[in-house]
C-alpha positions as CSV (number, residue, x, y, z in Angstrom):
1,M,-3.6,-11.2,-9.9
2,H,-3.0,-12.6,-6.4
3,W,-3.1,-10.2,-3.5
4,T,0.6,-11.0,-2.5
5,R,1.8,-9.8,-5.9
6,I,-0.2,-6.6,-5.6
7,L,1.3,-6.0,-2.1
8,G,4.7,-6.8,-3.6
9,I,4.3,-4.2,-6.3
10,A,3.1,-1.6,-3.7
11,L,6.1,-2.3,-1.4
12,L,8.5,-2.2,-4.3
13,V,7.2,1.2,-5.5
14,G,7.0,2.5,-1.9
15,G,10.5,1.3,-1.2
16,G,11.8,2.9,-4.4
17,I,10.2,6.3,-3.4
18,L,11.8,6.1,0.1
19,L,15.2,5.3,-1.4
20,W,14.9,8.2,-3.8
21,M,13.9,10.5,-0.9
22,G,16.9,9.2,1.2
23,F,19.4,9.7,-1.6
24,S,18.0,13.2,-2.3
25,A,18.3,14.0,1.4
26,T,22.0,13.0,1.4
27,E,22.7,15.8,-1.2
28,T,21.5,18.7,1.0
29,V,24.1,21.1,2.4
30,G,23.1,20.4,6.0
31,E,23.3,16.7,5.6
32,E,26.7,16.9,3.9
33,L,28.0,19.2,6.7
34,R,26.7,16.8,9.3
35,Q,28.3,13.8,7.6
36,T,31.6,15.7,7.3
37,V,31.6,16.6,11.0
38,T,30.1,13.4,12.6
39,G,30.6,10.8,9.9
40,Q,26.9,9.9,10.0
41,Y,23.7,10.8,8.3
42,S,20.8,12.2,10.3
43,D,18.3,9.7,11.8
44,T,15.6,10.7,9.3
45,T,17.9,10.2,6.3
46,T,19.0,6.8,7.7
47,A,15.4,5.8,8.2
48,Y,14.5,6.6,4.6
49,L,17.5,4.6,3.3
50,V,17.0,1.6,5.5
51,G,13.2,1.6,5.3
52,G,13.3,1.9,1.5
53,G,15.8,-0.9,1.1
54,V,13.8,-3.2,3.4
55,A,10.5,-2.4,1.7
56,A,11.9,-2.9,-1.8
57,A,13.6,-6.2,-0.8
58,V,10.3,-7.5,0.7
59,G,8.5,-6.4,-2.4
60,I,10.8,-8.3,-4.7
61,V,10.5,-11.4,-2.5
62,L,6.7,-11.2,-2.6
63,L,6.7,-10.7,-6.4
64,L,9.0,-13.7,-6.9
65,F,7.6,-16.1,-4.4
66,G,4.3,-14.7,-3.1
67,A,1.7,-16.5,-5.3
68,R,3.3,-20.0,-5.5
69,R,0.9,-22.9,-5.1
């Protein structure tokens, strides 16, 4: 297997974990209260969601197009 596919799998798995952590963080009482009052999630929760989405997207791109010759 080519190294770009391995990296793509790692990024996809890591992105999925970060997304799961971000979605879990949105369910906490403190986070729901913060969103109700300010209309925004905390910086940490936002970083988990955005970072996980970007990592998963890059992982998918590497899996699909990474080892083309």
